[in-house]
N, C-alpha and C positions, 0 to 999 in steps of 0.2 A: 187213323191220323197216317201216314205212311212216313218211309225213311227216308228224306230228302240230303239231311243233312244230318250230320252227327250229335247235333245240338235235339237236335231230333229224336234219339236216344230216352233222352232224358226224356221228354214227355210220354212213351210212349213206357218205359220202365216203371213209373206214379202213376199207370191210369192201365195197367197191365187186368187186374180185375176184371176193368168194363170192358176189352177187347174178344177176352179167352172167354174160355167155356174148367166148370164146376167140373168136379171132380168130389164126391162127396163123400168113395170109398176110399179117397189115399186121402184125402184132404187137402187138396190145391186146388189149385190153377195151371190150368195149359193154354197150350195153343199148342200148333202143329201144321209145322212147314215141308217145302223137298229140299231135300238133303242133292243137292246141286251134286258137287263133289259124292257122291261114291250113290249114289241114282239108287237113293228112299230116303225116308223124310227123321226130317228131323223135330221132336217136344222138346218145349221150354215150358219149363214150370215155375210157376210160382210156391211162398206155403209161407208167405206172411211177408213183412217188411222189406227189404232187401237179399229176401234169401229168395234165388233163384240158382233151375240146376238144367241139364241138358242130357238129352238122349236120342238116341243114331240108330235106328232098325229102315233096312233096308230087304230085299232079296234072298241080298248073300251075306249080309252085316247082321250083329247085333250086340251092337254097347253092350261089357258087359255092367253094366250097371249107371247110376247116372252120373254126371260131373257136376259141381258141386262150385258154379265163380263161388271162390274165392273174396279177389282183390271188385272189386264196379267194374274197371279199365278191362278186365277179362269175358264181362257181357258187351262193356260196347268193343269192345275189338270182333268177339263171334257175332253180334247183330248188324254192323259195323259191314261185316267181311257179305254174311249168306244176306241182309237187304232186298234184295230183288225177288228171294221165292219167299220172306218175311211180307216187303209191297202182298207177294201175290196173291197170298194169305190172307191177307188183308183184303183184300177188294170183293163186291161184292159182283158175286156172277147173273150174270147180264141170263136174262130165259127170254126165250124167244118165243115164238109167238104159235 
């Protein structure tokens, strides 16, 4: 499922565990995608029902800590603004023969 309209984000958040990878050490699901504004990557993390955070990391920067979304509107806005990079991370890569 890709983000084509804002309502798609609700579906993605509801099914995040199916779209992401599990980190057994950190006890969280996560998905990494490009941070196109800063030239690095975002890691979107879920710690269970409706508890999401994000962390940015690049060659020239590293966020001091995870940012936890307090309101659903914050994560909806974040994913909408970064939908192209998020969608690119979800698309399967094609292999050439």
